[in-house]
C-alpha positions in Angstrom: 23.0 43.7 -36.7 24.1 40.5 -38.1 21.6 38.5 -36.4 19.0 40.2 -37.5 19.4 40.0 -41.0 19.7 36.4 -40.4 16.3 36.5 -38.9 14.9 38.2 -41.6 16.3 36.3 -44.0 14.7 32.9 -42.5 11.8 34.3 -42.3 11.9 34.9 -46.1 13.4 31.7 -47.3 10.4 30.0 -45.2 8.0 32.6 -46.6 8.9 31.4 -49.8 8.9 27.6 -49.2 5.4 27.6 -47.0 3.6 29.8 -49.9 4.7 27.8 -52.3 3.6 24.4 -50.9 0.1 26.4 -50.4 0.0 27.0 -53.8 1.3 23.9 -55.0 -0.7 21.2 -52.5 -3.0 22.9 -49.9 -5.1 25.4 -52.1 -5.9 23.2 -55.4 -6.4 20.1 -53.3 -8.9 21.8 -51.0 -6.4 20.2 -48.2 -7.5 20.9 -44.7 -4.6 22.0 -42.6 -4.3 23.9 -39.4 -3.4 27.6 -39.2 -4.9 30.3 -41.2 -4.2 28.6 -44.7 -6.4 25.8 -43.3 -9.3 28.4 -42.3 -8.8 29.9 -45.5 -10.0 26.9 -47.3 -12.6 25.7 -45.2 -14.1 29.7 -45.4 -13.9 29.3 -49.2 -17.1 26.7 -49.1 -18.5 29.4 -47.2 -17.8 32.5 -48.7 -17.8 33.6 -52.6 -13.8 34.8 -52.0 -10.8 33.1 -53.3 -8.6 31.0 -50.6 -5.9 33.4 -51.2 -7.9 36.4 -50.3 -9.2 35.5 -47.2 -5.8 34.3 -46.2 -4.5 38.0 -46.7 -7.3 39.2 -44.5 -6.8 36.9 -41.9 -3.2 37.9 -42.0 -3.9 41.6 -41.8 -6.1 41.3 -39.0 -3.1 38.9 -37.2 -0.2 41.4 -38.3 -2.6 44.1 -36.3 -2.7 42.1 -33.2 1.2 41.5 -34.0 1.5 45.0 -33.3 -0.8 45.0 -30.2 0.3 42.7 -28.4 3.9 42.1 -29.3 5.3 45.2 -29.9 7.1 46.4 -33.0 9.8 44.6 -33.5 7.4 41.0 -33.9 4.7 43.1 -35.8 6.9 44.1 -38.4 8.4 40.3 -38.5 4.8 39.2 -39.0 4.4 42.1 -41.4 7.2 40.8 -43.6 6.3 37.1 -43.2 2.5 37.9 -43.6 3.3 39.4 -46.6 5.4 37.4 -48.8 3.2 34.1 -47.4 0.4 35.9 -49.2 
């Protein structure tokens, strides 16, 4: 139980730090990094959506994949991290 709470605490702290870095550095300067935030910055140039909206769609798709491929426990952790990051 204690280990599980600690796992979620690390997910929450990491997600908050990543979200702050994304809002402060990546999106305003259109930095092209790897991962979902980099993909959302690239797609912003082709689509009329904000980077945050594109990131939310990508993360939603990844959550569905996590539930199907990795199972319920990892799907819930992915949901927590993706929701906080978005």
